[in-house]
N, CA, C, O and the ligand as a Tripos MOL2 file, in Angstrom:
@<TRIPOS>MOLECULE
protein
  297   295    75     0     0
PROTEIN
NO_CHARGES

@<TRIPOS>ATOM
      1 N          -0.5360  -22.7340   -1.9070 N.3       1 MET1
      2 CA          0.1440  -21.8640   -0.9610 C.3       1 MET1
      3 C          -0.8720  -21.0100   -0.1930 C.2       1 MET1
      4 O          -1.7990  -20.4500   -0.7780 O.2       1 MET1
      5 N          -0.6900  -20.9280    1.0610 N.am      2 ASN2
      6 CA         -1.6010  -20.1210    1.8950 C.3       2 ASN2
      7 C          -1.1600  -18.6540    1.8620 C.2       2 ASN2
      8 O          -0.0210  -18.3090    2.1760 O.2       2 ASN2
      9 N          -2.1220  -17.8060    1.4640 N.am      3 LYS3
     10 CA         -1.8010  -16.4150    1.4370 C.3       3 LYS3
     11 C          -2.0750  -15.7540    2.8140 C.2       3 LYS3
     12 O          -3.1100  -15.9940    3.4340 O.2       3 LYS3
     13 N          -1.1950  -14.9840    3.2340 N.am      4 LEU4
     14 CA         -1.3680  -14.2720    4.4820 C.3       4 LEU4
     15 C          -2.2670  -13.0750    4.3080 C.2       4 LEU4
     16 O          -2.0240  -12.2050    3.4720 O.2       4 LEU4
     17 N          -3.2980  -13.0470    5.1030 N.am      5 THR5
     18 CA         -4.1950  -11.9080    5.0330 C.3       5 THR5
     19 C          -4.1990  -11.1890    6.3680 C.2       5 THR5
     20 O          -4.0370  -11.7880    7.4320 O.2       5 THR5
     21 N          -4.3910   -9.8770    6.2700 N.am      6 ILE6
     22 CA         -4.3560   -9.0950    7.4470 C.3       6 ILE6
     23 C          -5.8240   -8.9670    7.9890 C.2       6 ILE6
     24 O          -6.6880   -8.3860    7.3320 O.2       6 ILE6
     25 N          -6.0620   -9.5130    9.1710 N.am      7 THR7
     26 CA         -7.4100   -9.4740    9.6720 C.3       7 THR7
     27 C          -7.5420   -8.5800   10.9210 C.2       7 THR7
     28 O          -8.6250   -8.1080   11.2660 O.2       7 THR7
     29 N          -6.3960   -8.3720   11.5760 N.am      8 ILE8
     30 CA         -6.3890   -7.5050   12.7730 C.3       8 ILE8
     31 C          -5.4420   -6.3550   12.5510 C.2       8 ILE8
     32 O          -4.3190   -6.5650   12.0920 O.2       8 ILE8
     33 N          -5.8690   -5.1230   12.8680 N.am      9 CYS9
     34 CA         -5.0880   -3.9460   12.7070 C.3       9 CYS9
     35 C          -3.9310   -3.9460   13.7170 C.2       9 CYS9
     36 O          -4.1770   -4.0230   14.9210 O.2       9 CYS9
     37 N          -2.6570   -3.8610   13.2470 N.am     10 PRO10
     38 CA         -1.5140   -3.8310   14.1770 C.3      10 PRO10
     39 C          -1.4510   -2.5460   14.9640 C.2      10 PRO10
     40 O          -0.7420   -2.4870   15.9690 O.2      10 PRO10
     41 N          -2.1660   -1.5060   14.5490 N.am     11 ILE11
     42 CA         -2.1000   -0.2180   15.2580 C.3      11 ILE11
     43 C          -3.0920   -0.2170   16.4280 C.2      11 ILE11
     44 O          -2.7400    0.1780   17.5400 O.2      11 ILE11
     45 N          -4.2960   -0.6480   16.1850 N.am     12 CYS12
     46 CA         -5.3720   -0.4740   17.2310 C.3      12 CYS12
     47 C          -5.9890   -1.8250   17.6290 C.2      12 CYS12
     48 O          -6.8790   -1.8490   18.4790 O.2      12 CYS12
     49 N          -5.5570   -2.9250   17.0550 N.am     13 ASP13
     50 CA         -6.0680   -4.2580   17.3460 C.3      13 ASP13
     51 C          -7.5190   -4.4720   16.9550 C.2      13 ASP13
     52 O          -8.1630   -5.4140   17.4160 O.2      13 ASP13
     53 N          -8.0340   -3.5900   16.0990 N.am     14 SER14
     54 CA         -9.3910   -3.7440   15.6520 C.3      14 SER14
     55 C          -9.5120   -4.8400   14.5960 C.2      14 SER14
     56 O          -8.5850   -5.0850   13.8240 O.2      14 SER14
     57 N         -10.6580   -5.4860   14.5780 N.am     15 LYS15
     58 CA        -10.8570   -6.5290   13.5550 C.3      15 LYS15
     59 C         -11.6610   -5.9940   12.3590 C.2      15 LYS15
     60 O         -12.0950   -6.7560   11.4950 O.2      15 LYS15
     61 N         -11.8420   -4.7080   12.3310 N.am     16 LYS16
     62 CA        -12.6110   -4.1080   11.2200 C.3      16 LYS16
     63 C         -11.6870   -3.7940   10.0530 C.2      16 LYS16
     64 O         -11.6170   -2.6520    9.5990 O.2      16 LYS16
     65 N         -10.9840   -4.8030    9.5730 N.am     17 MET17
     66 CA        -10.1020   -4.6000    8.4520 C.3      17 MET17
     67 C         -10.8750   -4.9080    7.1660 C.2      17 MET17
     68 O         -11.5390   -5.9380    7.0570 O.2      17 MET17
     69 N         -10.7760   -3.9960    6.1980 N.am     18 LYS18
     70 CA        -11.4760   -4.1270    4.9540 C.3      18 LYS18
     71 C         -10.4300   -4.2910    3.8560 C.2      18 LYS18
     72 O          -9.4900   -3.5010    3.7670 O.2      18 LYS18
     73 N         -10.5930   -5.3160    3.0200 N.am     19 LYS19
     74 CA         -9.7230   -5.5040    1.8860 C.3      19 LYS19
     75 C         -10.2010   -4.6410    0.7370 C.2      19 LYS19
     76 O         -11.3600   -4.7430    0.3360 O.2      19 LYS19
     77 N          -9.3450   -3.7970    0.1990 N.am     20 ILE20
     78 CA         -9.7600   -2.8930   -0.8250 C.3      20 ILE20
     79 C          -8.8430   -3.0240   -2.0280 C.2      20 ILE20
     80 O          -7.6390   -3.2450   -1.8980 O.2      20 ILE20
     81 N          -9.4500   -2.8800   -3.2130 N.am     21 MET21
     82 CA         -8.6720   -2.8850   -4.4580 C.3      21 MET21
     83 C          -8.8400   -1.4970   -5.0860 C.2      21 MET21
     84 O          -9.9550   -1.1200   -5.4470 O.2      21 MET21
     85 N          -7.7910   -0.7610   -5.2180 N.am     22 GLY22
     86 CA         -7.9510    0.5500   -5.8110 C.3      22 GLY22
     87 C          -6.6540    1.3400   -5.7660 C.2      22 GLY22
     88 O          -5.5700    0.7630   -5.6970 O.2      22 GLY22
     89 N          -6.7650    2.6270   -5.8040 N.am     23 ASP23
     90 CA         -5.5870    3.5190   -5.7750 C.3      23 ASP23
     91 C          -5.1580    3.6930   -4.2990 C.2      23 ASP23
     92 O          -5.9800    3.8360   -3.3950 O.2      23 ASP23
     93 N          -3.8590    3.6710   -4.1170 N.am     24 LEU24
     94 CA         -3.3200    3.8530   -2.7800 C.3      24 LEU24
     95 C          -2.2420    4.9040   -2.8050 C.2      24 LEU24
     96 O          -1.2780    4.8210   -3.5660 O.2      24 LEU24
     97 N          -2.4300    5.9290   -1.9270 N.am     25 SER25
     98 CA         -1.3770    6.9490   -1.8180 C.3      25 SER25
     99 C          -0.3020    6.4970   -0.8760 C.2      25 SER25
    100 O          -0.5780    6.0130    0.2210 O.2      25 SER25
    101 N           0.9330    6.6580   -1.3090 N.am     26 CYS26
    102 CA          2.0920    6.2380   -0.4980 C.3      26 CYS26
    103 C           3.1030    7.3610   -0.4000 C.2      26 CYS26
    104 O           3.1050    8.3010   -1.1940 O.2      26 CYS26
    105 N           3.9350    7.2390    0.5670 N.am     27 GLU27
    106 CA          5.0650    8.1550    0.7060 C.3      27 GLU27
    107 C           6.3200    7.3890    0.9010 C.2      27 GLU27
    108 O           6.4110    6.6000    1.8410 O.2      27 GLU27
    109 N           7.3110    7.5810    0.0470 N.am     28 LYS28
    110 CA          8.5930    6.9470    0.2210 C.3      28 LYS28
    111 C           9.6920    7.9460    0.0230 C.2      28 LYS28
    112 O           9.6360    8.7600   -0.9000 O.2      28 LYS28
    113 N          10.6520    7.9040    0.8380 N.am     29 ILE29
    114 CA         11.7580    8.8940    0.8620 C.3      29 ILE29
    115 C          11.3210   10.2870    0.3760 C.2      29 ILE29
    116 O          11.8840   10.8810   -0.5430 O.2      29 ILE29
    117 N          10.2870   10.7520    1.0610 N.am     30 LYS30
    118 CA          9.7360   12.1150    0.8570 C.3      30 LYS30
    119 C           9.0950   12.3250   -0.5020 C.2      30 LYS30
    120 O           8.8680   13.4680   -0.8970 O.2      30 LYS30
    121 N           8.8030   11.2760   -1.2170 N.am     31 HIS31
    122 CA          8.0740   11.3840   -2.4720 C.3      31 HIS31
    123 C           6.6760   10.8730   -2.2700 C.2      31 HIS31
    124 O           6.4690    9.7610   -1.7840 O.2      31 HIS31
    125 N           5.7330   11.6760   -2.6380 N.am     32 LEU32
    126 CA          4.3110   11.2450   -2.5690 C.3      32 LEU32
    127 C           3.9160   10.7050   -3.8990 C.2      32 LEU32
    128 O           4.1980   11.3250   -4.9240 O.2      32 LEU32
    129 N           3.2660    9.5610   -3.9230 N.am     33 PHE33
    130 CA          2.7830    9.0180   -5.1890 C.3      33 PHE33
    131 C           1.5930    8.1120   -4.9680 C.2      33 PHE33
    132 O           1.3570    7.6260   -3.8610 O.2      33 PHE33
    133 N           0.8500    7.8920   -6.0340 N.am     34 THR34
    134 CA         -0.3240    7.0520   -5.9440 C.3      34 THR34
    135 C          -0.1550    5.8160   -6.8210 C.2      34 THR34
    136 O           0.1660    5.9090   -8.0060 O.2      34 THR34
    137 N          -0.3740    4.6850   -6.2190 N.am     35 VAL35
    138 CA         -0.2450    3.3860   -6.9550 C.3      35 VAL35
    139 C          -1.6450    2.9690   -7.3940 C.2      35 VAL35
    140 O          -2.5330    2.8080   -6.5560 O.2      35 VAL35
    141 N          -1.8490    2.7950   -8.6860 N.am     36 PRO36
    142 CA         -3.2040    2.3720   -9.1120 C.3      36 PRO36
    143 C          -3.4100    0.8580   -9.0330 C.2      36 PRO36
    144 O          -2.4660    0.0810   -9.1690 O.2      36 PRO36
    145 N          -4.6600    0.4590   -8.8100 N.am     37 ASN37
    146 CA         -5.0290   -0.9590   -8.7800 C.3      37 ASN37
    147 C          -4.1760   -1.8570   -7.8490 C.2      37 ASN37
    148 O          -3.6500   -2.8950   -8.2500 O.2      37 ASN37
    149 N          -4.0760   -1.4150   -6.6400 N.am     38 ILE38
    150 CA         -3.3170   -2.1970   -5.6720 C.3      38 ILE38
    151 C          -4.2870   -2.7050   -4.5810 C.2      38 ILE38
    152 O          -5.2480   -2.0310   -4.2090 O.2      38 ILE38
    153 N          -3.9950   -3.9050   -4.0970 N.am     39 VAL39
    154 CA         -4.8020   -4.4910   -3.0170 C.3      39 VAL39
    155 C          -4.2110   -4.0000   -1.6650 C.2      39 VAL39
    156 O          -3.0160   -4.1500   -1.4080 O.2      39 VAL39
    157 N          -5.0410   -3.4380   -0.8510 N.am     40 TYR40
    158 CA         -4.6000   -3.0330    0.4790 C.3      40 TYR40
    159 C          -5.6690   -3.1930    1.5030 C.2      40 TYR40
    160 O          -6.8220   -3.4420    1.1500 O.2      40 TYR40
    161 N          -5.3390   -3.0620    2.7580 N.am     41 TYR41
    162 CA         -6.3040   -3.2360    3.8270 C.3      41 TYR41
    163 C          -6.4880   -1.8950    4.5440 C.2      41 TYR41
    164 O          -5.5380   -1.1700    4.8410 O.2      41 TYR41
    165 N          -7.7600   -1.6160    4.8010 N.am     42 PHE42
    166 CA         -8.1130   -0.3630    5.4280 C.3      42 PHE42
    167 C          -8.7770   -0.6530    6.7670 C.2      42 PHE42
    168 O          -9.7470   -1.4090    6.8310 O.2      42 PHE42
    169 N          -8.2630   -0.0590    7.8260 N.am     43 CYS43
    170 CA         -8.8460   -0.1970    9.1490 C.3      43 CYS43
    171 C          -9.9890    0.8230    9.3140 C.2      43 CYS43
    172 O          -9.7850    2.0340    9.2250 O.2      43 CYS43
    173 N         -11.1810    0.2930    9.5540 N.am     44 GLU44
    174 CA        -12.3360    1.2030    9.6940 C.3      44 GLU44
    175 C         -12.3310    1.8570   11.0400 C.2      44 GLU44
    176 O         -13.0660    2.8170   11.2700 O.2      44 GLU44
    177 N         -11.5270    1.3640   11.9210 N.am     45 ASN45
    178 CA        -11.4610    1.9370   13.2700 C.3      45 ASN45
    179 C         -10.5220    3.1420   13.3790 C.2      45 ASN45
    180 O         -10.9120    4.1910   13.8910 O.2      45 ASN45
    181 N          -9.2570    2.9850   12.8850 N.am     46 CYS46
    182 CA         -8.2930    4.0850   13.0160 C.3      46 CYS46
    183 C          -7.9180    4.6870   11.7020 C.2      46 CYS46
    184 O          -7.2240    5.7030   11.6660 O.2      46 CYS46
    185 N          -8.3640    4.0800   10.5880 N.am     47 GLY47
    186 CA         -8.0790    4.6710    9.2740 C.3      47 GLY47
    187 C          -6.6890    4.3230    8.7430 C.2      47 GLY47
    188 O          -6.2430    4.9170    7.7610 O.2      47 GLY47
    189 N          -6.0000    3.3750    9.3700 N.am     48 GLU48
    190 CA         -4.7100    2.9760    8.8880 C.3      48 GLU48
    191 C          -4.8020    2.1520    7.6200 C.2      48 GLU48
    192 O          -5.6920    1.3110    7.4910 O.2      48 GLU48
    193 N          -3.8810    2.3860    6.6630 N.am     49 LYS49
    194 CA         -3.8750    1.6060    5.4660 C.3      49 LYS49
    195 C          -2.6480    0.7390    5.4890 C.2      49 LYS49
    196 O          -1.5300    1.1970    5.7300 O.2      49 LYS49
    197 N          -2.8920   -0.5510    5.2260 N.am     50 LEU50
    198 CA         -1.8100   -1.5160    5.2430 C.3      50 LEU50
    199 C          -1.7580   -2.3270    3.9950 C.2      50 LEU50
    200 O          -2.7760   -2.5570    3.3430 O.2      50 LEU50
    201 N          -0.5270   -2.7810    3.6430 N.am     51 THR51
    202 CA         -0.3700   -3.6710    2.5180 C.3      51 THR51
    203 C           0.3490   -4.8940    2.9590 C.2      51 THR51
    204 O           1.1740   -4.8370    3.8710 O.2      51 THR51
    205 N           0.0570   -6.0170    2.3290 N.am     52 ASP52
    206 CA          0.8200   -7.2450    2.6330 C.3      52 ASP52
    207 C           2.1200   -7.2420    1.9050 C.2      52 ASP52
    208 O           2.3920   -6.3390    1.1150 O.2      52 ASP52
    209 N           2.9580   -8.2670    2.1620 N.am     53 ALA53
    210 CA          4.3270   -8.2490    1.6170 C.3      53 ALA53
    211 C           4.3280   -8.2980    0.1020 C.2      53 ALA53
    212 O           5.1760   -7.6820   -0.5450 O.2      53 ALA53
    213 N           3.3820   -9.0270   -0.4640 N.am     54 GLU54
    214 CA          3.3090   -9.2010   -1.9180 C.3      54 GLU54
    215 C           3.0300   -7.8750   -2.5800 C.2      54 GLU54
    216 O           3.6430   -7.5460   -3.5960 O.2      54 GLU54
    217 N           2.1040   -7.1020   -2.0160 N.am     55 ASN55
    218 CA          1.7380   -5.7970   -2.6290 C.3      55 ASN55
    219 C           2.7460   -4.7390   -2.2630 C.2      55 ASN55
    220 O           2.8780   -3.7460   -2.9780 O.2      55 ASN55
    221 N           3.4570   -4.9170   -1.1820 N.am     56 GLU56
    222 CA          4.5190   -3.9990   -0.8110 C.3      56 GLU56
    223 C           5.6310   -3.9980   -1.8980 C.2      56 GLU56
    224 O           6.2200   -2.9650   -2.2160 O.2      56 GLU56
    225 N           5.8800   -5.1950   -2.4400 N.am     57 ILE57
    226 CA          6.8610   -5.3350   -3.5160 C.3      57 ILE57
    227 C           6.3570   -4.5820   -4.7430 C.2      57 ILE57
    228 O           7.1150   -3.8480   -5.3770 O.2      57 ILE57
    229 N           5.0620   -4.7650   -5.0840 N.am     58 LYS58
    230 CA          4.4630   -4.0900   -6.2290 C.3      58 LYS58
    231 C           4.5940   -2.5540   -6.1040 C.2      58 LYS58
    232 O           4.8930   -1.8470   -7.0670 O.2      58 LYS58
    233 N           4.3560   -2.0850   -4.8800 N.am     59 ILE59
    234 CA          4.4160   -0.6100   -4.6100 C.3      59 ILE59
    235 C           5.8660   -0.1660   -4.8410 C.2      59 ILE59
    236 O           6.1030    0.8470   -5.4990 O.2      59 ILE59
    237 N           6.8120   -0.8990   -4.3180 N.am     60 ASP60
    238 CA          8.2020   -0.5610   -4.4890 C.3      60 ASP60
    239 C           8.6020   -0.4890   -5.9510 C.2      60 ASP60
    240 O           9.2710    0.4520   -6.3780 O.2      60 ASP60
    241 N           8.1750   -1.5180   -6.7340 N.am     61 GLN61
    242 CA          8.5000   -1.5550   -8.1550 C.3      61 GLN61
    243 C           7.8770   -0.3760   -8.8560 C.2      61 GLN61
    244 O           8.5180    0.2670   -9.6870 O.2      61 GLN61
    245 N           6.6160   -0.0790   -8.5270 N.am     62 TYR62
    246 CA          5.9300    1.0680   -9.1610 C.3      62 TYR62
    247 C           6.6030    2.3750   -8.8180 C.2      62 TYR62
    248 O           6.7350    3.2640   -9.6590 O.2      62 TYR62
    249 N           7.0290    2.4810   -7.5580 N.am     63 PHE63
    250 CA          7.6630    3.7060   -7.0840 C.3      63 PHE63
    251 C           8.9890    3.9630   -7.8480 C.2      63 PHE63
    252 O           9.2370    5.0810   -8.2990 O.2      63 PHE63
    253 N           9.8230    2.9300   -7.9860 N.am     64 PHE64
    254 CA         11.0810    3.0950   -8.6490 C.3      64 PHE64
    255 C          10.9160    3.4190  -10.1200 C.2      64 PHE64
    256 O          11.7050    4.1640  -10.7010 O.2      64 PHE64
    257 N           9.8830    2.8530  -10.7100 N.am     65 LYS65
    258 CA          9.5550    3.1640  -12.0880 C.3      65 LYS65
    259 C           9.2310    4.6430  -12.2450 C.2      65 LYS65
    260 O           9.6870    5.3000  -13.1810 O.2      65 LYS65
    261 N           8.4550    5.1390  -11.3340 N.am     66 GLN66
    262 CA          8.0380    6.5620  -11.3250 C.3      66 GLN66
    263 C           9.2110    7.4680  -11.1220 C.2      66 GLN66
    264 O           9.3100    8.5420  -11.7160 O.2      66 GLN66
    265 N          10.1120    7.0120  -10.2620 N.am     67 LEU67
    266 CA         11.3160    7.7880   -9.8950 C.3      67 LEU67
    267 C          12.2460    7.8890  -11.1060 C.2      67 LEU67
    268 O          12.8510    8.9300  -11.3610 O.2      67 LEU67
    269 N          12.3410    6.8030  -11.8280 N.am     68 HIS68
    270 CA         13.1510    6.7930  -13.0940 C.3      68 HIS68
    271 C          12.5510    7.7680  -14.0850 C.2      68 HIS68
    272 O          13.2750    8.5640  -14.6840 O.2      68 HIS68
    273 N          11.2600    7.7210  -14.2670 N.am     69 LYS69
    274 CA         10.6010    8.5950  -15.2300 C.3      69 LYS69
    275 C          10.8570   10.0660  -14.8980 C.2      69 LYS69
    276 O          11.1270   10.8900  -15.7720 O.2      69 LYS69
    277 N          10.7630   10.3600  -13.6030 N.am     70 ALA70
    278 CA         10.9410   11.7390  -13.1340 C.3      70 ALA70
    279 C          12.3620   12.1900  -13.4120 C.2      70 ALA70
    280 O          12.5930   13.3450  -13.7710 O.2      70 ALA70
    281 N          13.3180   11.2810  -13.2460 N.am     71 LYS71
    282 CA         14.7270   11.6190  -13.4460 C.3      71 LYS71
    283 C          14.9840   11.8940  -14.9340 C.2      71 LYS71
    284 O          15.7020   12.8240  -15.3040 O.2      71 LYS71
    285 N          14.3580   11.0330  -15.7860 N.am     72 ARG72
    286 CA         14.5500   11.2380  -17.2240 C.3      72 ARG72
    287 C          13.9930   12.5440  -17.7260 C.2      72 ARG72
    288 O          14.5530   13.1910  -18.6110 O.2      72 ARG72
    289 N          12.8570   12.9190  -17.1270 N.am     73 ALA73
    290 CA         12.1440   14.1460  -17.5260 C.3      73 ALA73
    291 C          12.9250   15.3900  -17.0970 C.2      73 ALA73
    292 O          12.8120   16.4530  -17.7080 O.2      73 ALA73
    293 N          13.7180   15.2350  -16.0350 N.am     74 ALA74
    294 CA         14.4020   16.4120  -15.4750 C.3      74 ALA74
    295 C          15.6170   16.7700  -16.3350 C.2      74 ALA74
    296 O          16.3260   17.7300  -16.0330 O.2      74 ALA74
    297 ZN         -6.6760    0.3060   13.3160 Zn       75 ZN75
@<TRIPOS>BOND
     1     1     2 1
     2     2     3 1
     3     3     4 2
     4     3     5 am
     5     5     6 1
     6     6     7 1
     7     7     8 2
     8     7     9 am
     9     9    10 1
    10    10    11 1
    11    11    12 2
    12    11    13 am
    13    13    14 1
    14    14    15 1
    15    15    16 2
    16    15    17 am
    17    17    18 1
    18    18    19 1
    19    19    20 2
    20    19    21 am
    21    21    22 1
    22    22    23 1
    23    23    24 2
    24    23    25 am
    25    25    26 1
    26    26    27 1
    27    27    28 2
    28    27    29 am
    29    29    30 1
    30    30    31 1
    31    31    32 2
    32    31    33 am
    33    33    34 1
    34    34    35 1
    35    35    36 2
    36    35    37 am
    37    37    38 1
    38    38    39 1
    39    39    40 2
    40    39    41 am
    41    41    42 1
    42    42    43 1
    43    43    44 2
    44    43    45 am
    45    45    46 1
    46    46    47 1
    47    47    48 2
    48    47    49 am
    49    49    50 1
    50    50    51 1
    51    51    52 2
    52    51    53 am
    53    53    54 1
    54    54    55 1
    55    55    56 2
    56    55    57 am
    57    57    58 1
    58    58    59 1
    59    59    60 2
    60    59    61 am
    61    61    62 1
    62    62    63 1
    63    63    64 2
    64    63    65 am
    65    65    66 1
    66    66    67 1
    67    67    68 2
    68    67    69 am
    69    69    70 1
    70    70    71 1
    71    71    72 2
    72    71    73 am
    73    73    74 1
    74    74    75 1
    75    75    76 2
    76    75    77 am
    77    77    78 1
    78    78    79 1
    79    79    80 2
    80    79    81 am
    81    81    82 1
    82    82    83 1
    83    83    84 2
    84    83    85 am
    85    85    86 1
    86    86    87 1
    87    87    88 2
    88    87    89 am
    89    89    90 1
    90    90    91 1
    91    91    92 2
    92    91    93 am
    93    93    94 1
    94    94    95 1
    95    95    96 2
    96    95    97 am
    97    97    98 1
    98    98    99 1
    99    99   100 2
   100    99   101 am
   101   101   102 1
   102   102   103 1
   103   103   104 2
   104   103   105 am
   105   105   106 1
   106   106   107 1
   107   107   108 2
   108   107   109 am
   109   109   110 1
   110   110   111 1
   111   111   112 2
   112   111   113 am
   113   113   114 1
   114   114   115 1
   115   115   116 2
   116   115   117 am
   117   117   118 1
   118   118   119 1
   119   119   120 2
   120   119   121 am
   121   121   122 1
   122   122   123 1
   123   123   124 2
   124   123   125 am
   125   125   126 1
   126   126   127 1
   127   127   128 2
   128   127   129 am
   129   129   130 1
   130   130   131 1
   131   131   132 2
   132   131   133 am
   133   133   134 1
   134   134   135 1
   135   135   136 2
   136   135   137 am
   137   137   138 1
   138   138   139 1
   139   139   140 2
   140   139   141 am
   141   141   142 1
   142   142   143 1
   143   143   144 2
   144   143   145 am
   145   145   146 1
   146   146   147 1
   147   147   148 2
   148   147   149 am
   149   149   150 1
   150   150   151 1
   151   151   152 2
   152   151   153 am
   153   153   154 1
   154   154   155 1
   155   155   156 2
   156   155   157 am
   157   157   158 1
   158   158   159 1
   159   159   160 2
   160   159   161 am
   161   161   162 1
   162   162   163 1
   163   163   164 2
   164   163   165 am
   165   165   166 1
   166   166   167 1
   167   167   168 2
   168   167   169 am
   169   169   170 1
   170   170   171 1
   171   171   172 2
   172   171   173 am
   173   173   174 1
   174   174   175 1
   175   175   176 2
   176   175   177 am
   177   177   178 1
   178   178   179 1
   179   179   180 2
   180   179   181 am
   181   181   182 1
   182   182   183 1
   183   183   184 2
   184   183   185 am
   185   185   186 1
   186   186   187 1
   187   187   188 2
   188   187   189 am
   189   189   190 1
   190   190   191 1
   191   191   192 2
   192   191   193 am
   193   193   194 1
   194   194   195 1
   195   195   196 2
   196   195   197 am
   197   197   198 1
   198   198   199 1
   199   199   200 2
   200   199   201 am
   201   201   202 1
   202   202   203 1
   203   203   204 2
   204   203   205 am
   205   205   206 1
   206   206   207 1
   207   207   208 2
   208   207   209 am
   209   209   210 1
   210   210   211 1
   211   211   212 2
   212   211   213 am
   213   213   214 1
   214   214   215 1
   215   215   216 2
   216   215   217 am
   217   217   218 1
   218   218   219 1
   219   219   220 2
   220   219   221 am
   221   221   222 1
   222   222   223 1
   223   223   224 2
   224   223   225 am
   225   225   226 1
   226   226   227 1
   227   227   228 2
   228   227   229 am
   229   229   230 1
   230   230   231 1
   231   231   232 2
   232   231   233 am
   233   233   234 1
   234   234   235 1
   235   235   236 2
   236   235   237 am
   237   237   238 1
   238   238   239 1
   239   239   240 2
   240   239   241 am
   241   241   242 1
   242   242   243 1
   243   243   244 2
   244   243   245 am
   245   245   246 1
   246   246   247 1
   247   247   248 2
   248   247   249 am
   249   249   250 1
   250   250   251 1
   251   251   252 2
   252   251   253 am
   253   253   254 1
   254   254   255 1
   255   255   256 2
   256   255   257 am
   257   257   258 1
   258   258   259 1
   259   259   260 2
   260   259   261 am
   261   261   262 1
   262   262   263 1
   263   263   264 2
   264   263   265 am
   265   265   266 1
   266   266   267 1
   267   267   268 2
   268   267   269 am
   269   269   270 1
   270   270   271 1
   271   271   272 2
   272   271   273 am
   273   273   274 1
   274   274   275 1
   275   275   276 2
   276   275   277 am
   277   277   278 1
   278   278   279 1
   279   279   280 2
   280   279   281 am
   281   281   282 1
   282   282   283 1
   283   283   284 2
   284   283   285 am
   285   285   286 1
   286   286   287 1
   287   287   288 2
   288   287   289 am
   289   289   290 1
   290   290   291 1
   291   291   292 2
   292   291   293 am
   293   293   294 1
   294   294   295 1
   295   295   296 2
@<TRIPOS>SUBSTRUCTURE
     1 MET1         2 RESIDUE 1 A MET
     2 ASN2         6 RESIDUE 1 A ASN
     3 LYS3        10 RESIDUE 1 A LYS
     4 LEU4        14 RESIDUE 1 A LEU
     5 THR5        18 RESIDUE 1 A THR
     6 ILE6        22 RESIDUE 1 A ILE
     7 THR7        26 RESIDUE 1 A THR
     8 ILE8        30 RESIDUE 1 A ILE
     9 CYS9        34 RESIDUE 1 A CYS
    10 PRO10       38 RESIDUE 1 A PRO
    11 ILE11       42 RESIDUE 1 A ILE
    12 CYS12       46 RESIDUE 1 A CYS
    13 ASP13       50 RESIDUE 1 A ASP
    14 SER14       54 RESIDUE 1 A SER
    15 LYS15       58 RESIDUE 1 A LYS
    16 LYS16       62 RESIDUE 1 A LYS
    17 MET17       66 RESIDUE 1 A MET
    18 LYS18       70 RESIDUE 1 A LYS
    19 LYS19       74 RESIDUE 1 A LYS
    20 ILE20       78 RESIDUE 1 A ILE
    21 MET21       82 RESIDUE 1 A MET
    22 GLY22       86 RESIDUE 1 A GLY
    23 ASP23       90 RESIDUE 1 A ASP
    24 LEU24       94 RESIDUE 1 A LEU
    25 SER25       98 RESIDUE 1 A SER
    26 CYS26      102 RESIDUE 1 A CYS
    27 GLU27      106 RESIDUE 1 A GLU
    28 LYS28      110 RESIDUE 1 A LYS
    29 ILE29      114 RESIDUE 1 A ILE
    30 LYS30      118 RESIDUE 1 A LYS
    31 HIS31      122 RESIDUE 1 A HIS
    32 LEU32      126 RESIDUE 1 A LEU
    33 PHE33      130 RESIDUE 1 A PHE
    34 THR34      134 RESIDUE 1 A THR
    35 VAL35      138 RESIDUE 1 A VAL
    36 PRO36      142 RESIDUE 1 A PRO
    37 ASN37      146 RESIDUE 1 A ASN
    38 ILE38      150 RESIDUE 1 A ILE
    39 VAL39      154 RESIDUE 1 A VAL
    40 TYR40      158 RESIDUE 1 A TYR
    41 TYR41      162 RESIDUE 1 A TYR
    42 PHE42      166 RESIDUE 1 A PHE
    43 CYS43      170 RESIDUE 1 A CYS
    44 GLU44      174 RESIDUE 1 A GLU
    45 ASN45      178 RESIDUE 1 A ASN
    46 CYS46      182 RESIDUE 1 A CYS
    47 GLY47      186 RESIDUE 1 A GLY
    48 GLU48      190 RESIDUE 1 A GLU
    49 LYS49      194 RESIDUE 1 A LYS
    50 LEU50      198 RESIDUE 1 A LEU
    51 THR51      202 RESIDUE 1 A THR
    52 ASP52      206 RESIDUE 1 A ASP
    53 ALA53      210 RESIDUE 1 A ALA
    54 GLU54      214 RESIDUE 1 A GLU
    55 ASN55      218 RESIDUE 1 A ASN
    56 GLU56      222 RESIDUE 1 A GLU
    57 ILE57      226 RESIDUE 1 A ILE
    58 LYS58      230 RESIDUE 1 A LYS
    59 ILE59      234 RESIDUE 1 A ILE
    60 ASP60      238 RESIDUE 1 A ASP
    61 GLN61      242 RESIDUE 1 A GLN
    62 TYR62      246 RESIDUE 1 A TYR
    63 PHE63      250 RESIDUE 1 A PHE
    64 PHE64      254 RESIDUE 1 A PHE
    65 LYS65      258 RESIDUE 1 A LYS
    66 GLN66      262 RESIDUE 1 A GLN
    67 LEU67      266 RESIDUE 1 A LEU
    68 HIS68      270 RESIDUE 1 A HIS
    69 LYS69      274 RESIDUE 1 A LYS
    70 ALA70      278 RESIDUE 1 A ALA
    71 LYS71      282 RESIDUE 1 A LYS
    72 ARG72      286 RESIDUE 1 A ARG
    73 ALA73      290 RESIDUE 1 A ALA
    74 ALA74      294 RESIDUE 1 A ALA
    75 ZN75       297 GROUP 0 **** ****
């Protein structure tokens, strides 16, 4: 299966996209959280961080796990 990789920044059309594996800060429904060990793309031109569809799902799953934890603690 061919994996889709992001090579051009959709924001500024720059080709300076860097594939990075590490922590990524996200914001969803006004919750800020950091996802560890996620693959994402960083535009060296405008600083935009992007994730592909596969990792977007991982972020969603991680986020809802964190949300559940927070609810249980409250
Ligand atoms: Zn860019």
